[in-house]
N, C-alpha and C positions, 0 to 999 in steps of 0.2 A: 386437635386437628379437625378442620371442618370440611367434610366431603360436600362438593357442590350439589350432589344428588339430594342431600338433606334439605337443600333450599329449592328443590323443584327441577333441577336440571335433569334432562333425560339421557343425553349422550348417545342418541340413536342415529345420529347423522342426518336427521330430517327435521326434528323439532327445533325451533328457534329458542336457544337457551340463554339469550342475552340477559333478560331480566333476572333469571335465577342465578346466573354467575355473578351479576352485579350485586345482588342481594347477599350472596355468600361473602363477597369482599367487604361490603358495608357492615354486616352483622356478625361476622365470625370473630374468632379469637386471634386472628392474624395469620393462622396457618390454613391457607386455602388449598385444598387438595382436589385434583382431577383423577378419578379412577380410570380404569380402562374404558375406552369409548371414544366416539367422535362427537364433539360438542360444537354445534353450529351457533355462531353469533353474527349479528347483522349491524352492530355498531360497537365502537370501542368500549372495552371494559375499563372503566376509570378507577385507577388505584391512586387515590389522592392521600398521600401519607399525612398531610396536614390535618385531615379529618379522621381517617380510619386508623392511623397509627402504624406501627411496625407490621410489615406484611411479607409473607413468604408464599410464593405460588409454586406448587410442585405438581408434577404429573406422575402417573404410574409409568415408570421408566420404559420408554419405547412403546407404550400402549395407549397413552392419552393424547388426543389430537384436538386442536382448536381449528375450526374452519371459519375464516372471516369473509362474509359475503357482502359487507358494506365497505364504504370508504373510510380511511384512517387506520390507525394501529389497532391490532387485535387487543394488545395490552398497552395501555397508556399509564405509565407509572410516573407520578409527579410529586415533588416535594417543595419545601420552602427554603432550601439551602442557598443563601446568597453570599456566603463567606468563601474562604479559601480552605486549604488543607490544614491550616494552623489551628490547634485546639482553641486558641483565644478567639477565633472567629465563629465558633460553633455556638448557636443558641441552645438553650436547654431543651427546647422542643425537638430540634433537629437531632441532638445527641441522644435523647432518651426515647423519642417516639418515631423518628424517621430513618434512623441509621440502618444500613446494611439490608436494603430491600433485595430480595433474591427471586429469581425465576430459574427453575431447574426441571429437567426430566420431562419436557413436554414438546410436542410437535405443533407447529403453527403453519397452516396452509392458507394462501390467499385465493379467494374466489371472486375477486372484484378488481377491475383495473387499477383502482387507487387504494387497495388494501395494503397495509404495511404489517410487519410482524410485531416488533416491540419498540416503543418510544420511551426514552428516558429523559427527564426534564427536572432540573432543580434538585438533584439527589446527592447524598453523601454516602459513599461506599456501596453503591449497588453492585450486584454480581449476577451475571448471566452465565449459566453453565449447563452443559448437556442438553442443549436446546437445538431443535431442528426446524429451521425456517425456510420455506420454499414457496415458489409461485406467487410471491408478493410483489409489490413495487419495491420498497426498500425493506431489507431484512431486519436489521437492528439500527434504529435511527436515534442518535444521541444529539440533543439540541439544547440551546440556550446556555445553561450553566450546570456543570456537574463536577464532582471531585472524586478521585480514587475509584475509577470504574474498572472492573475486571470482566472480561469476556473470555471464557475458557471452555475448551472441549465442546465446541458447538459445530453444527453443520449448517452453513448458510449457502443455499444452493438454488440456482435457477430462478433468480429474481429479475424482474424487468428493469429495476433501477440499480441501486447500489447495495452490495451485500451488507457491509458495516459502514454506516455513514455518519461521520462527525461533521455536523452541518451548522454553520453560523453559531459556533459553540465556544464558550470559555471553559477550558478544562486543563487541570494539572493532574498528573499521575493517572495513567491508564495502561492496562496490560491486555493485549490480545494474544492469546497463546493456545497452542495445542488444538487448533480448529481447522476445519476443512471449509474453505471459502471459494466457491467456484461457480462458473456459468452465470455470473451476475452482469448484466449487459452494460451498465453504466459505471462499473468499477467494482473490484473486490472489496478493498478498503479505501475509502475516499475521505479526505479532510478538505473542506471547502470554507473559505472565509472564516476561519476559526483561530482563536488565540489558544495555542496548545503548547504545553511544556510537559516533558517526561512521558512520552508515548513509546511503549515497548511492543514491537510486533515480532514475536519469537516462536519458532517451532510450529509453523503452520504450513498447510498445503494450500497455496493460493493459485488457482489455475483457471484458465479459459474465461477470464472476465473481459469480454470484448464484444463489440457490435460491428458487424460488417457494414451497417448502414449509417454509422455515426462518423463524425469528423475526427474524433479522437477516442481512444480507449486506453485503459491502464488497469493492471492488477492492483497495484498500490499507487494511489494518486494523491499527492500532496500539493494543494493549490492555495496560495495565501491570498492573492489579490490585495485587499485592503487590510489584511491582518498579518500576524507573524506566527511562525511555527518553528520551534527550536527544541533541542534536547530530546533526541529520540534514537531508537535502535531498530534496525531491521536485521534480524540474525537467525540463522538456522532454519530458514524457510526454503521450500521448493516453490518457485514462482515461474510459471510458464503459461503460454496461451497459444494463439494462432496468429499469424500475420494479419493485421487489419489496418485500415486507414488511420494514420496518425497514432499508431499503437506503440505502447511502451509497457514493459513489465513493471518498471518502477519509474514514476515521473515526479519530479519536484519542480514547481514553477513558483518563483517568488515575484516580487514587484519589479516592474519596469521603472525606468527613470533614474533619478539620483539616489533613491532609497532602495538599494539592492541587498539589504542585509537581513531580510525578514524570514528567509527559509534556509535553515542550516543548523549547524552543530548537531549533526547526526552521524551515526556509525552504521555502515552497511557491510556486514561481515558474515562469512560462513554460509552463504546461500547458494543454491543452485538456481540459475536464472537463465531462461531460454525461450526461444520460439515466439518472438514478436518482431516487429519492424526494428525497434530499438530495445535493447535490454534495459539500460538505465539512461534516462534523459533528464539532465539537469539544466535548468534555465533560471538565471537570476538567483543562483544559490551560492551559499558561502559556508565554509567550515564543515565539509562533509568528507569522511574517511571511507574509502571503498577498498576492502582488503579481504583476502582469503576466500573469494568467491569463485565459482566455476560458471563461466559464461559460454553458451553456444547457441547457434541458430539465431543470431541477431541479423535479420534479413537485410537491413541497411547498415546498422552499426551495433556493436556491443555496447559502447559507451558514447553518448553524444553530450558534450558539455558546451553550453552557450552562455555568454555574458555572466560567467561565474568566476569566483575567486576563492583562494585558499582551499582547494580540493586536493586531497592526497589519494592516489591510486597506487596500491602496493600489493605485490604478491598475489595476483589473480591469474587464472588461466582463461584465455580468450581463444576458443578453439572452434575452427570450422571442421568439425569431425566428419570423417568420410561417410558415416551412416546418416548424417543430417545435412548434407551439403546442398541439396536442391534449393536454388535461388537465394542462398544465404550469403552474407557478406562478412560481417564481423568488423573488428578493428575499432579505432578510437578517433574521435574528432574533438579538438579544442578550437572553438571559434569565438573570438573576442573575449578570451579568458585571461586571467592574470594570477600570479602567485600559486601555480599548481605544480604538483610533483607526481610523476609516474615512474615507479621503480620496481624492479624485481618481477615484472610480468612476463608471461610467455604468450605471444600473439602468433598463432599458428594458422597458416593457410588462408588468411583473411583476403577479402576482395573489396575493392573500393566501390561498393554498390550504392553508397549514398550519393545523392545529387551533388555535383561539384567536388566530390572527393578525388584526391590525386594519389593517395597512398593508403596503406593499412593503418598508419597513424598519421593523421593530418593535424598540424599545428598552424593555424592561420589567423592573421590579424590579432595576435595575442602577445602578451608580455610576461616575462619572468616565468616561463614554463621550462621545467627540467624533465627530460626523459633519460633515465640512467639505468644501467644494469639490466636491460630488458633483452629478451630473445624475440626477434621479429623474423619469422622463418617462413619461407615458401609462399610469400604474399605477392599479390599482383594489384596494380601494375608496378608498384614499387613499395619498399618497406616503410619509409618515413618521408614526409614532405614538411618543410619549414618555410612558410610563405608569408611575406609581409609582416614579420614578427620581430620583436626586439628583446634584447636581454635574455635570450633563451639558451639552453644548453642541451646538447645531445651527446652523451659520452658513455663509454663502457658497454655499448650494445652490440649484440651479434645480429647482423642484418644480412642474411644470405638466402639463396635459393638452393636447396639441397636436391631438388627434383630434376634439375638439368633440362627443363623443358622450355626455358627462356620466358616463362610467364612473368618473372620479375625483371622488368626492363632496367631498373636502377635500384640500388639500395637506398640512396638518399637523393632528395631533391631540395636544394636551397634556392629560393627565389625572393629577391627583395629583402627588406628588413635591415636592421643595423645591430651592431654589438652582440652578435650571437657567437657561441662557441660550439663547434662540431669537431670532436676530437676523440681519439682512442677507441674507435668503433671497429669491429671486425666486419669487413664488408668486401668480400672477394668480387662481388658484382658492384661496380661503382661508376658513377657518371663523371 
């Protein structure tokens, strides 16, 4: 193991240790160690596995700190992997000299407007764990092409940009788990213009990733634009924020136009999701299952689905809880959607706070939507509205106002549309 102090680093919080740390990376045996101290650097530490070989960067757990006073990433780890996850695509050099780069047990603080924490580029099986990144632009920035990326047990906090940013990236197989990702203004976890398969976001605390001055914010933000993102899971997380302009706890946005199949094949399960304008916003999405979640404090909507198809919503609670009611709405909107199913949900005390909403559950300009076996209780101004839609079914639902304060004007509103079935619902309050 090579202690950076053996290469001249001081770690006194004042001396510029950039050259010494770079020398440790270039000349060490691959095990680069930061002891207790504050190590100031003014330009990126370049860890180029193509020349320096296998490298592990570790800090004295909780006691070693890097302060980046210049632009760019504090640690830039790059390799030459241009293949896939298939063993047949691995070159001998990648397999023997570049695999499994690790960063662990270190704190990284930004002290420059364009300072980033860690950048990963061209790597096979990198792992970031027990790292604390704060006050940077982007926390962990994954770019270009990587495979089998693990980010675990990290704190990514109070960054001006994105906490964990998958940016213009080709990536298969990645896990983000057991981490605290919060107060990152441009998103907690964001995927932008990237070809992604097999991304698992599990057992994290993802909170307060929003910006009151931005047009949009999201804690988990999946945006394809010209790319495709499929085969992922968001499970077992707490995801919450504060209401902000264009804010969503979870946002998927695929491609507009005729090619609307590029964002989907995801499962969103077992999460607690709350306290934004919209809890989950899907636009141009396909093949997403949303089940077993607890939603509350969706100030406009719990779920907003637009121009999406093959979405299954099952066995969730959508609650406007008495302790969290201020200005919250809740409920569900299907707008220009098709082939979607909502069943086994409890929608409690929702208000149609969303612009143009007419009910707790709005189905409008949509096709082949089924709402079955749900409890839609104590909602205002009505339980469910089916507007200008076709081939839809609403059956087996309980749509009543138990409070007796006449807030629910109607249980059901059906206006326009063709070939719809509305039958077998319990609705003492009926139009």
